[in-house]
mmCIF file as gemmi writes it, N, C-alpha and C atoms, coordinates in Angstrom:
data_model
loop_
_atom_site.group_PDB
_atom_site.id
_atom_site.type_symbol
_atom_site.label_atom_id
_atom_site.label_alt_id
_atom_site.label_comp_id
_atom_site.label_asym_id
_atom_site.label_entity_id
_atom_site.label_seq_id
_atom_site.pdbx_PDB_ins_code
_atom_site.Cartn_x
_atom_site.Cartn_y
_atom_site.Cartn_z
_atom_site.occupancy
_atom_site.B_iso_or_equiv
_atom_site.pdbx_formal_charge
_atom_site.auth_seq_id
_atom_site.auth_asym_id
_atom_site.pdbx_PDB_model_num
ATOM 1 N N . MET Axp A 1 ? 75.869 35.28 67.853 1 0 ? 1 A 1
ATOM 2 C CA . MET Axp A 1 ? 75.672 34.261 68.865 1 0 ? 1 A 1
ATOM 3 C C . MET Axp A 1 ? 75.899 34.914 70.219 1 0 ? 1 A 1
ATOM 4 N N . ARG Axp A 2 ? 75.183 34.411 71.19 1 0 ? 2 A 1
ATOM 5 C CA . ARG Axp A 2 ? 75.388 34.867 72.564 1 0 ? 2 A 1
ATOM 6 C C . ARG Axp A 2 ? 75.4 33.652 73.476 1 0 ? 2 A 1
ATOM 7 N N . PRO Axp A 3 ? 76.173 33.721 74.553 1 0 ? 3 A 1
ATOM 8 C CA . PRO Axp A 3 ? 76.194 32.589 75.497 1 0 ? 3 A 1
ATOM 9 C C . PRO Axp A 3 ? 74.875 32.519 76.269 1 0 ? 3 A 1
ATOM 10 N N . LEU Axp A 4 ? 74.578 31.335 76.747 1 0 ? 4 A 1
ATOM 11 C CA . LEU Axp A 4 ? 73.421 31.178 77.624 1 0 ? 4 A 1
ATOM 12 C C . LEU Axp A 4 ? 73.728 31.824 78.958 1 0 ? 4 A 1
ATOM 13 N N . GLY Axp A 5 ? 72.757 32.512 79.511 1 0 ? 5 A 1
ATOM 14 C CA . GLY Axp A 5 ? 72.927 33.126 80.817 1 0 ? 5 A 1
ATOM 15 C C . GLY Axp A 5 ? 72.844 32.083 81.922 1 0 ? 5 A 1
ATOM 16 N N . PRO Axp A 6 ? 73.236 32.455 83.138 1 0 ? 6 A 1
ATOM 17 C CA . PRO Axp A 6 ? 73.146 31.525 84.265 1 0 ? 6 A 1
ATOM 18 C C . PRO Axp A 6 ? 71.701 31.066 84.459 1 0 ? 6 A 1
ATOM 19 N N . GLY Axp A 7 ? 71.512 29.772 84.478 1 0 ? 7 A 1
ATOM 20 C CA . GLY Axp A 7 ? 70.176 29.215 84.664 1 0 ? 7 A 1
ATOM 21 C C . GLY Axp A 7 ? 69.299 29.236 83.426 1 0 ? 7 A 1
ATOM 22 N N . GLU Axp A 8 ? 69.749 29.879 82.337 1 0 ? 8 A 1
ATOM 23 C CA . GLU Axp A 8 ? 68.963 29.914 81.104 1 0 ? 8 A 1
ATOM 24 C C . GLU Axp A 8 ? 69.004 28.554 80.426 1 0 ? 8 A 1
ATOM 25 N N . ARG Axp A 9 ? 67.898 28.168 79.862 1 0 ? 9 A 1
ATOM 26 C CA . ARG Axp A 9 ? 67.817 26.887 79.147 1 0 ? 9 A 1
ATOM 27 C C . ARG Axp A 9 ? 67.536 27.143 77.674 1 0 ? 9 A 1
ATOM 28 N N . PRO Axp A 10 ? 68.147 26.356 76.799 1 0 ? 10 A 1
ATOM 29 C CA . PRO Axp A 10 ? 67.802 26.498 75.379 1 0 ? 10 A 1
ATOM 30 C C . PRO Axp A 10 ? 66.355 26.078 75.16 1 0 ? 10 A 1
ATOM 31 N N . ARG Axp A 11 ? 65.745 26.627 74.131 1 0 ? 11 A 1
ATOM 32 C CA . ARG Axp A 11 ? 64.359 26.286 73.798 1 0 ? 11 A 1
ATOM 33 C C . ARG Axp A 11 ? 64.324 25.458 72.527 1 0 ? 11 A 1
ATOM 34 N N . ARG Axp A 12 ? 63.281 24.681 72.38 1 0 ? 12 A 1
ATOM 35 C CA . ARG Axp A 12 ? 63.085 23.86 71.182 1 0 ? 12 A 1
ATOM 36 C C . ARG Axp A 12 ? 63.07 24.765 69.952 1 0 ? 12 A 1
ATOM 37 N N . ARG Axp A 13 ? 63.714 24.327 68.89 1 0 ? 13 A 1
ATOM 38 C CA . ARG Axp A 13 ? 63.825 24.978 67.592 1 0 ? 13 A 1
ATOM 39 C C . ARG Axp A 13 ? 64.831 26.133 67.564 1 0 ? 13 A 1
ATOM 40 N N . GLN Axp A 14 ? 65.488 26.442 68.671 1 0 ? 14 A 1
ATOM 41 C CA . GLN Axp A 14 ? 66.574 27.419 68.635 1 0 ? 14 A 1
ATOM 42 C C . GLN Axp A 14 ? 67.781 26.792 67.968 1 0 ? 14 A 1
ATOM 43 N N . ILE Axp A 15 ? 68.581 27.615 67.329 1 0 ? 15 A 1
ATOM 44 C CA . ILE Axp A 15 ? 69.849 27.147 66.767 1 0 ? 15 A 1
ATOM 45 C C . ILE Axp A 15 ? 70.92 27.434 67.804 1 0 ? 15 A 1
ATOM 46 N N . VAL Axp A 16 ? 71.681 26.392 68.136 1 0 ? 16 A 1
ATOM 47 C CA . VAL Axp A 16 ? 72.663 26.501 69.205 1 0 ? 16 A 1
ATOM 48 C C . VAL Axp A 16 ? 74.012 25.931 68.76 1 0 ? 16 A 1
ATOM 49 N N . LEU Axp A 17 ? 75.057 26.334 69.453 1 0 ? 17 A 1
ATOM 50 C CA . LEU Axp A 17 ? 76.371 25.709 69.314 1 0 ? 17 A 1
ATOM 51 C C . LEU Axp A 17 ? 76.51 24.773 70.499 1 0 ? 17 A 1
ATOM 52 N N . ALA Axp A 18 ? 76.594 23.474 70.217 1 0 ? 18 A 1
ATOM 53 C CA . ALA Axp A 18 ? 76.604 22.482 71.291 1 0 ? 18 A 1
ATOM 54 C C . ALA Axp A 18 ? 77.668 21.425 71.046 1 0 ? 18 A 1
ATOM 55 N N . HIS Axp A 19 ? 78.225 20.908 72.138 1 0 ? 19 A 1
ATOM 56 C CA . HIS Axp A 19 ? 79.207 19.833 72.097 1 0 ? 19 A 1
ATOM 57 C C . HIS Axp A 19 ? 78.463 18.524 72.321 1 0 ? 19 A 1
ATOM 58 N N . VAL Axp A 20 ? 78.479 17.655 71.297 1 0 ? 20 A 1
ATOM 59 C CA . VAL Axp A 20 ? 77.741 16.388 71.339 1 0 ? 20 A 1
ATOM 60 C C . VAL Axp A 20 ? 78.671 15.271 70.9 1 0 ? 20 A 1
ATOM 61 N N . ALA Axp A 21 ? 78.844 14.272 71.736 1 0 ? 21 A 1
ATOM 62 C CA . ALA Axp A 21 ? 79.626 13.074 71.4 1 0 ? 21 A 1
ATOM 63 C C . ALA Axp A 21 ? 81.001 13.413 70.817 1 0 ? 21 A 1
ATOM 64 N N . GLY Axp A 22 ? 81.684 14.372 71.424 1 0 ? 22 A 1
ATOM 65 C CA . GLY Axp A 22 ? 83.054 14.698 71.012 1 0 ? 22 A 1
ATOM 66 C C . GLY Axp A 22 ? 83.183 15.679 69.865 1 0 ? 22 A 1
ATOM 67 N N . ALA Axp A 23 ? 82.078 16.193 69.346 1 0 ? 23 A 1
ATOM 68 C CA . ALA Axp A 23 ? 82.131 17.14 68.234 1 0 ? 23 A 1
ATOM 69 C C . ALA Axp A 23 ? 81.259 18.36 68.538 1 0 ? 23 A 1
ATOM 70 N N . TRP Axp A 24 ? 81.606 19.497 67.926 1 0 ? 24 A 1
ATOM 71 C CA . TRP Axp A 24 ? 80.805 20.717 68.068 1 0 ? 24 A 1
ATOM 72 C C . TRP Axp A 24 ? 79.844 20.811 66.896 1 0 ? 24 A 1
ATOM 73 N N . TYR Axp A 25 ? 78.601 21.161 67.184 1 0 ? 25 A 1
ATOM 74 C CA . TYR Axp A 25 ? 77.568 21.287 66.159 1 0 ? 25 A 1
ATOM 75 C C . TYR Axp A 25 ? 76.869 22.631 66.292 1 0 ? 25 A 1
ATOM 76 N N . LEU Axp A 26 ? 76.603 23.256 65.169 1 0 ? 26 A 1
ATOM 77 C CA . LEU Axp A 26 ? 75.755 24.435 65.114 1 0 ? 26 A 1
ATOM 78 C C . LEU Axp A 26 ? 74.449 23.95 64.497 1 0 ? 26 A 1
ATOM 79 N N . HIS Axp A 27 ? 73.545 23.504 65.353 1 0 ? 27 A 1
ATOM 80 C CA . HIS Axp A 27 ? 72.318 22.845 64.911 1 0 ? 27 A 1
ATOM 81 C C . HIS Axp A 27 ? 71.126 23.293 65.74 1 0 ? 27 A 1
ATOM 82 N N . ARG Axp A 28 ? 69.992 22.761 65.372 1 0 ? 28 A 1
ATOM 83 C CA . ARG Axp A 28 ? 68.726 23.098 66.01 1 0 ? 28 A 1
ATOM 84 C C . ARG Axp A 28 ? 68.457 22.191 67.21 1 0 ? 28 A 1
ATOM 85 N N . VAL Axp A 29 ? 67.832 22.767 68.23 1 0 ? 29 A 1
ATOM 86 C CA . VAL Axp A 29 ? 67.372 21.972 69.372 1 0 ? 29 A 1
ATOM 87 C C . VAL Axp A 29 ? 66.085 21.274 68.942 1 0 ? 29 A 1
ATOM 88 N N . GLU Axp A 30 ? 66.108 19.956 68.927 1 0 ? 30 A 1
ATOM 89 C CA . GLU Axp A 30 ? 64.953 19.168 68.495 1 0 ? 30 A 1
ATOM 90 C C . GLU Axp A 30 ? 64.053 18.796 69.662 1 0 ? 30 A 1
ATOM 91 N N . ALA Axp A 31 ? 64.655 18.486 70.796 1 0 ? 31 A 1
ATOM 92 C CA . ALA Axp A 31 ? 63.866 18.069 71.965 1 0 ? 31 A 1
ATOM 93 C C . ALA Axp A 31 ? 64.639 18.395 73.234 1 0 ? 31 A 1
ATOM 94 N N . ILE Axp A 32 ? 63.889 18.513 74.323 1 0 ? 32 A 1
ATOM 95 C CA . ILE Axp A 32 ? 64.483 18.765 75.634 1 0 ? 32 A 1
ATOM 96 C C . ILE Axp A 32 ? 63.805 17.838 76.63 1 0 ? 32 A 1
ATOM 97 N N . GLU Axp A 33 ? 64.62 17.14 77.403 1 0 ? 33 A 1
ATOM 98 C CA . GLU Axp A 33 ? 64.119 16.261 78.471 1 0 ? 33 A 1
ATOM 99 C C . GLU Axp A 33 ? 64.922 16.562 79.729 1 0 ? 33 A 1
ATOM 100 N N . GLY Axp A 34 ? 64.335 17.312 80.632 1 0 ? 34 A 1
ATOM 101 C CA . GLY Axp A 34 ? 65.042 17.684 81.855 1 0 ? 34 A 1
ATOM 102 C C . GLY Axp A 34 ? 66.264 18.524 81.529 1 0 ? 34 A 1
ATOM 103 N N . GLU Axp A 35 ? 67.442 18.03 81.887 1 0 ? 35 A 1
ATOM 104 C CA . GLU Axp A 35 ? 68.701 18.735 81.634 1 0 ? 35 A 1
ATOM 105 C C . GLU Axp A 35 ? 69.341 18.329 80.311 1 0 ? 35 A 1
ATOM 106 N N . ARG Axp A 36 ? 68.726 17.391 79.591 1 0 ? 36 A 1
ATOM 107 C CA . ARG Axp A 36 ? 69.289 16.913 78.324 1 0 ? 36 A 1
ATOM 108 C C . ARG Axp A 36 ? 68.666 17.641 77.137 1 0 ? 36 A 1
ATOM 109 N N . VAL Axp A 37 ? 69.499 17.862 76.117 1 0 ? 37 A 1
ATOM 110 C CA . VAL Axp A 37 ? 69.077 18.563 74.906 1 0 ? 37 A 1
ATOM 111 C C . VAL Axp A 37 ? 69.42 17.682 73.708 1 0 ? 37 A 1
ATOM 112 N N . GLN Axp A 38 ? 68.461 17.491 72.8 1 0 ? 38 A 1
ATOM 113 C CA . GLN Axp A 38 ? 68.701 16.71 71.587 1 0 ? 38 A 1
ATOM 114 C C . GLN Axp A 38 ? 68.957 17.68 70.432 1 0 ? 38 A 1
ATOM 115 N N . ILE Axp A 39 ? 70.04 17.444 69.682 1 0 ? 39 A 1
ATOM 116 C CA . ILE Axp A 39 ? 70.474 18.31 68.599 1 0 ? 39 A 1
ATOM 117 C C . ILE Axp A 39 ? 70.217 17.611 67.266 1 0 ? 39 A 1
ATOM 118 N N . ALA Axp A 40 ? 69.675 18.372 66.29 1 0 ? 40 A 1
ATOM 119 C CA . ALA Axp A 40 ? 69.393 17.819 64.96 1 0 ? 40 A 1
ATOM 120 C C . ALA Axp A 40 ? 69.732 18.856 63.897 1 0 ? 40 A 1
ATOM 121 N N . ASN Axp A 41 ? 69.965 18.373 62.675 1 0 ? 41 A 1
ATOM 122 C CA . ASN Axp A 41 ? 70.196 19.319 61.581 1 0 ? 41 A 1
ATOM 123 C C . ASN Axp A 41 ? 68.879 19.59 60.851 1 0 ? 41 A 1
ATOM 124 N N . GLU Axp A 42 ? 68.929 20.413 59.83 1 0 ? 42 A 1
ATOM 125 C CA . GLU Axp A 42 ? 67.718 20.786 59.101 1 0 ? 42 A 1
ATOM 126 C C . GLU Axp A 42 ? 67.224 19.696 58.155 1 0 ? 42 A 1
ATOM 127 N N . ARG Axp A 43 ? 67.997 18.655 57.986 1 0 ? 43 A 1
ATOM 128 C CA . ARG Axp A 43 ? 67.591 17.547 57.11 1 0 ? 43 A 1
ATOM 129 C C . ARG Axp A 43 ? 66.962 16.398 57.89 1 0 ? 43 A 1
ATOM 130 N N . GLY Axp A 44 ? 66.78 16.592 59.183 1 0 ? 44 A 1
ATOM 131 C CA . GLY Axp A 44 ? 66.135 15.564 59.988 1 0 ? 44 A 1
ATOM 132 C C . GLY Axp A 44 ? 67.082 14.603 60.679 1 0 ? 44 A 1
ATOM 133 N N . ARG Axp A 45 ? 68.387 14.751 60.471 1 0 ? 45 A 1
ATOM 134 C CA . ARG Axp A 45 ? 69.34 13.855 61.137 1 0 ? 45 A 1
ATOM 135 C C . ARG Axp A 45 ? 69.518 14.281 62.583 1 0 ? 45 A 1
ATOM 136 N N . ILE Axp A 46 ? 69.318 13.339 63.48 1 0 ? 46 A 1
ATOM 137 C CA . ILE Axp A 46 ? 69.518 13.571 64.908 1 0 ? 46 A 1
ATOM 138 C C . ILE Axp A 46 ? 70.991 13.322 65.219 1 0 ? 46 A 1
ATOM 139 N N . ASN Axp A 47 ? 71.655 14.314 65.804 1 0 ? 47 A 1
ATOM 140 C CA . ASN Axp A 47 ? 73.073 14.17 66.122 1 0 ? 47 A 1
ATOM 141 C C . ASN Axp A 47 ? 73.312 13.64 67.518 1 0 ? 47 A 1
ATOM 142 N N . GLY Axp A 48 ? 72.302 13.682 68.361 1 0 ? 48 A 1
ATOM 143 C CA . GLY Axp A 48 ? 72.441 13.081 69.675 1 0 ? 48 A 1
ATOM 144 C C . GLY Axp A 48 ? 71.99 13.977 70.805 1 0 ? 48 A 1
ATOM 145 N N . TRP Axp A 49 ? 72.162 13.439 72.004 1 0 ? 49 A 1
ATOM 146 C CA . TRP Axp A 49 ? 71.769 14.124 73.231 1 0 ? 49 A 1
ATOM 147 C C . TRP Axp A 49 ? 73.003 14.647 73.934 1 0 ? 49 A 1
ATOM 148 N N . THR Axp A 50 ? 72.861 15.773 74.597 1 0 ? 50 A 1
ATOM 149 C CA . THR Axp A 50 ? 73.93 16.323 75.404 1 0 ? 50 A 1
ATOM 150 C C . THR Axp A 50 ? 73.321 17.021 76.612 1 0 ? 50 A 1
ATOM 151 N N . HIS Axp A 51 ? 74.136 17.278 77.59 1 0 ? 51 A 1
ATOM 152 C CA . HIS Axp A 51 ? 73.663 17.989 78.779 1 0 ? 51 A 1
ATOM 153 C C . HIS Axp A 51 ? 73.559 19.48 78.457 1 0 ? 51 A 1
ATOM 154 N N . ARG Axp A 52 ? 72.637 20.144 79.09 1 0 ? 52 A 1
ATOM 155 C CA . ARG Axp A 52 ? 72.424 21.581 78.866 1 0 ? 52 A 1
ATOM 156 C C . ARG Axp A 52 ? 73.702 22.387 79.046 1 0 ? 52 A 1
ATOM 157 N N . ARG Axp A 53 ? 74.571 21.973 79.95 1 0 ? 53 A 1
ATOM 158 C CA . ARG Axp A 53 ? 75.82 22.728 80.185 1 0 ? 53 A 1
ATOM 159 C C . ARG Axp A 53 ? 76.774 22.661 78.985 1 0 ? 53 A 1
ATOM 160 N N . ASN Axp A 54 ? 76.541 21.723 78.056 1 0 ? 54 A 1
ATOM 161 C CA . ASN Axp A 54 ? 77.374 21.616 76.856 1 0 ? 54 A 1
ATOM 162 C C . ASN Axp A 54 ? 76.894 22.5 75.713 1 0 ? 54 A 1
ATOM 163 N N . VAL Axp A 55 ? 75.854 23.28 75.942 1 0 ? 55 A 1
ATOM 164 C CA . VAL Axp A 55 ? 75.386 24.248 74.947 1 0 ? 55 A 1
ATOM 165 C C . VAL Axp A 55 ? 76.133 25.551 75.203 1 0 ? 55 A 1
ATOM 166 N N . ALA Axp A 56 ? 77.005 25.927 74.255 1 0 ? 56 A 1
ATOM 167 C CA . ALA Axp A 56 ? 77.859 27.098 74.439 1 0 ? 56 A 1
ATOM 168 C C . ALA Axp A 56 ? 77.12 28.406 74.19 1 0 ? 56 A 1
ATOM 169 N N . GLY Axp A 57 ? 76.15 28.407 73.292 1 0 ? 57 A 1
ATOM 170 C CA . GLY Axp A 57 ? 75.438 29.642 72.995 1 0 ? 57 A 1
ATOM 171 C C . GLY Axp A 57 ? 74.305 29.422 72.024 1 0 ? 57 A 1
ATOM 172 N N . VAL Axp A 58 ? 73.513 30.473 71.839 1 0 ? 58 A 1
ATOM 173 C CA . VAL Axp A 58 ? 72.391 30.437 70.903 1 0 ? 58 A 1
ATOM 174 C C . VAL Axp A 58 ? 72.604 31.491 69.821 1 0 ? 58 A 1
ATOM 175 N N . VAL Axp A 59 ? 72.169 31.171 68.619 1 0 ? 59 A 1
ATOM 176 C CA . VAL Axp A 59 ? 72.275 32.092 67.497 1 0 ? 59 A 1
ATOM 177 C C . VAL Axp A 59 ? 71.188 33.152 67.641 1 0 ? 59 A 1
ATOM 178 N N . VAL Axp A 60 ? 71.567 34.413 67.519 1 0 ? 60 A 1
ATOM 179 C CA . VAL Axp A 60 ? 70.596 35.503 67.636 1 0 ? 60 A 1
ATOM 180 C C . VAL Axp A 60 ? 70.464 36.308 66.345 1 0 ? 60 A 1
ATOM 181 N N . TRP Axp A 61 ? 71.366 36.095 65.396 1 0 ? 61 A 1
ATOM 182 C CA . TRP Axp A 61 ? 71.327 36.858 64.152 1 0 ? 61 A 1
ATOM 183 C C . TRP Axp A 61 ? 71.874 35.995 63.028 1 0 ? 61 A 1
ATOM 184 N N . ILE Axp A 62 ? 71.154 35.932 61.903 1 0 ? 62 A 1
ATOM 185 C CA . ILE Axp A 62 ? 71.6 35.145 60.751 1 0 ? 62 A 1
ATOM 186 C C . ILE Axp A 62 ? 71.559 36.036 59.512 1 0 ? 62 A 1
ATOM 187 N N . ASP Axp A 63 ? 72.719 36.345 58.966 1 0 ? 63 A 1
ATOM 188 C CA . ASP Axp A 63 ? 72.81 37.045 57.686 1 0 ? 63 A 1
ATOM 189 C C . ASP Axp A 63 ? 71.855 38.235 57.581 1 0 ? 63 A 1
ATOM 190 N N . ASN Axp A 64 ? 71.977 39.167 58.5 1 0 ? 64 A 1
ATOM 191 C CA . ASN Axp A 64 ? 71.191 40.395 58.538 1 0 ? 64 A 1
ATOM 192 C C . ASN Axp A 64 ? 69.73 40.215 58.947 1 0 ? 64 A 1
ATOM 193 N N . PHE Axp A 65 ? 69.368 39.056 59.482 1 0 ? 65 A 1
ATOM 194 C CA . PHE Axp A 65 ? 68.018 38.815 59.958 1 0 ? 65 A 1
ATOM 195 C C . PHE Axp A 65 ? 68.077 38.269 61.379 1 0 ? 65 A 1
ATOM 196 N N . PRO Axp A 66 ? 67.228 38.745 62.285 1 0 ? 66 A 1
ATOM 197 C CA . PRO Axp A 66 ? 67.191 38.14 63.628 1 0 ? 66 A 1
ATOM 198 C C . PRO Axp A 66 ? 66.775 36.678 63.539 1 0 ? 66 A 1
ATOM 199 N N . ALA Axp A 67 ? 67.413 35.835 64.333 1 0 ? 67 A 1
ATOM 200 C CA . ALA Axp A 67 ? 67.037 34.419 64.376 1 0 ? 67 A 1
ATOM 201 C C . ALA Axp A 67 ? 65.695 34.281 65.079 1 0 ? 67 A 1
ATOM 202 N N . ARG Axp A 68 ? 64.854 33.394 64.571 1 0 ? 68 A 1
ATOM 203 C CA . ARG Axp A 68 ? 63.563 33.144 65.224 1 0 ? 68 A 1
ATOM 204 C C . ARG Axp A 68 ? 63.766 32.249 66.422 1 0 ? 68 A 1
ATOM 205 N N . GLY Axp A 69 ? 62.845 32.356 67.377 1 0 ? 69 A 1
ATOM 206 C CA . GLY Axp A 69 ? 62.895 31.492 68.552 1 0 ? 69 A 1
ATOM 207 C C . GLY Axp A 69 ? 63.594 32.15 69.661 1 0 ? 69 A 1
């Protein structure tokens, strides 16, 4: 995982560590609207919206494979 750089925005379908509604989630970015990011799991459950500043980082490597996106 790596932190987002200054001014960097998460992209749709990236896996991120984000703080949403009082909990931390390691989930996929489902949608982006302006400064808001919607987080969802791989089963289709939407966990909610959060501000871009609440995204702590993006996953760059998964079990010996580079993360897509």
